N, C-alpha and C positions, 0 to 999 in steps of 0.2 A: 504494500500500500504506500501511497505517496502523500506525505504531509504537506499542507499548504505553506508551512514555514520553511521548507527546504527547497533548494535548487540542485538539480543534478547536471553535471557537466561531463560530456564525453567527447572524445574525438570522433568526428562524423564518419570517417572512412572505416575505423575499427569497430565502432559500436552502433551502427545504424540498426542492426537486428535487435540489439538490446533496447534501444529507444523505442522501436516499433512494438516490441513485446510489452513494455511498460505502459505505453499509451493505450494499447488494445486492452490490457488487463484493467486499467483504470476505467475505461469506457464500459467494459463488460460489467464491472461492479456497479457502476452508475446505473446502467440499464436494469440490473436486477434489484436495484434498490438497496444495496448494501452500503454500509459506512456513510449513509447520507448525512447524518447530523454532524459527524466529526470531520468528514473529509470533503464535503461539497459546499460548505458555507462560503468558502472563498478558495476554490481549487485552482491551482495554477501549475501548468507543466511548462517549464522553460527548457528548450533544447538549444544549447550553444554548440553549433556545428563548426568546430575549429578546422582551419585549413580552407574552408569555403567562405569564411567571414560572413556567415549567415546565422541570424538569430530568428527563431520562430517561437512565438508564445501562443498557447491555446488557453484561454481563460473561460471558466464557467462563472459568470457573474451573477448578479441578482436581478430581479425584475422578470417580467414575462419574456418568453422566447421571442426574438424578433429577427427579421432580416434587415440588417443595416444597409446592405448594398447588394445589388444583383445587376451585372452588366455583361454584355456579349463581347467575346473576343474572337475575331476582330470586331470592331464596332459595326462595320458594314461587311458581313460575310458575302462571298460570291461563290458561284458554282465551283466545286472542286476543293474548296477550302473548308476544313473542319470547323463546325460551329461549337463554340465553348461558352460556358457561363461561369463567370467568376462571382463567388458568393462571399459575403462577409456577414457573420452573425454577431448579435449583441444580446445583452440581458442574460437570461439563464439558458439560452440556446446552446446546445452542444453538437447538434447535427441537423440535417435537413433532408427532405425528400423532394426530388425534382421530377415533375411530370412533363415530358416533352410531347408536343403535338405538331403535326405538319398539315397545314390547310384545314385546321380544326378536326383532324383525325388523330387519335392517340397513336404515338409513334413508339415510345419506350419510357420506362421509369428508371431513375438512378438515385443512388444515395450519396449525399455529401457528408463526409466525416468531420468537417470542421477544421481540417488541417491546412486549408489554403489552396489546394490544387483545384484548378477549374474542372467543372463537370462537362464532359464532351457528349454531344449527340452523335451516335454511331450510325444512325440511318442517314442516307444521303438525301440532301435537299438541293434543288436546282433553281435556276433563275425564275423569279416570280413566286416561289413558294413562301408562304407565311409560316414562320417557325415561332412557336409559343413555348415558353418555359414557365411553369408554375412551381414556386418554391414554398414549401411548408416547413417552418422551423419547429424543432422539438426540444424540450428540456430533459433533464435527467430522469424524470418519472414518466415521460411519454406524453406530457401535455403539449398540445399543438398551439402555435401562435398564428398570427394573421398570415394568410397566403399572399405572397407577392408574385405578380405575373408580369412577364416581360415578353415583348413581341419584336420581331425583326423580319423584314422581307429580304430574301436572298437576291443579291444583285447580279448583274451580268459580268462574267469574267472575260477579260480580253483574250485575243488569240495567243496560242503558244507557238513561238517561232524558233526555228533552228536554221542556221546558215550552213549549207553544205560545203564541200571541198571546191575551192576555186581552181579553174583549169584554163590553160591557154593552148588551143589547138590551131596551128597555122597562125592566122592573124585574127582569130576569134577568141574572146574571153567569155567564159561561161561559169555560172554558179546557180545552184538550185536552192530556193528558199522554201523550206518545209513549214507549213502552217496548218494548225488545227484549231477549231473553235470548241472550247469545253462544252458548249451547249449543243454542238453538232450542227451548227448553221454554216452557211457558205461564207467565204472570205474573199476579199478583193485586194489586189496589190497595186501600190502606187510608188513611183520613184520620187521621193522628196528631195534627194540630193544625189548627184553623180556626174561623171564626165559626159560631155556632149555625145549623143548617140547611144548611150546606154539605155536599155529598155527591159521590161519584164512582161511576160505573157500571163494569162489567167491561171496557168498551172504553177506559176512561181519560178519559171526558168528565166534567168537573167542572161542577156547577151550584149556584147559590145564588140564592134569591129574596130580593131586596133590598126592605126596607121603606122607606117614604118618609122623607125628612129624615135619612138616615144618612150620616155622614161619618167619615173616619178611615183608619188603616192597620191592616190585619188580616193578621197572619202566618199562613202556611199551610204545612203539612208533609204531603206525600203519600208513604207508603212503598210501594215497588214490590218485591214478593217473588217469587222464582222458585220452581220446584218442588223445589229442593234446600235452600231456606231462606235463600239469600243475598239481601240486600236493598240497595236504593239509595233514599235519601230525597231527594225533590225539595222544596226549600225556596224559597218565593217570597212576595211580599207583595201584597195587594190594597189599592190606594189609591183611596178614594172621597171625593168632595167634593160634597155636596148643594148645589144652587143653586135658590133659590126661583123657581118658575115654570117650571122645566125638567122 
């Protein structure tokens, strides 16, 4: 059992399992109603994780269980990016239950243990989906506090772009721009910057007819735009050195 008047200090790398065991034991005793009067009036577990310069404190305070804060990470999720909810409890709250829904349909439930790690939605949500997280805080004896609900609409993700290998065959320069839309929509290509005569076709193939005796570095910027207006710009440089007789 852990007294409220003592602090325990361990090296993070060597004693993480011991820290986890103690925290779990304390929470199990709390949930079963043991040692309530003596140990939960002002219960604090302070973990000083040396080497990582990290301090974490989990406090079981007084007052009704409350959700002090609930916010999405990232603030504006987009297709393909995991949706997470960061929760901060206050009062006598030691844990919380999170109910996730997508477009008002129940998706999954999750438990928040009060240790600070964000709760992640594992079911995929895509552009336009409304994601809702309802957080219910609980105290040591299982009493629930006020439910806090947060909503966010999944945004449009920009195209994912990869520049292929650059080649020169004869007097023609070529490179392929590979682009995919996370939502599965079509994409278009535009030359934002490049040497005169450089072009790109709808498939992402870049070509440039090179004149003789040309040397230098030529910056190129190709914009890839999806059907909802989001864009990604591929920036690269064409380096040429003319050699007499070649």
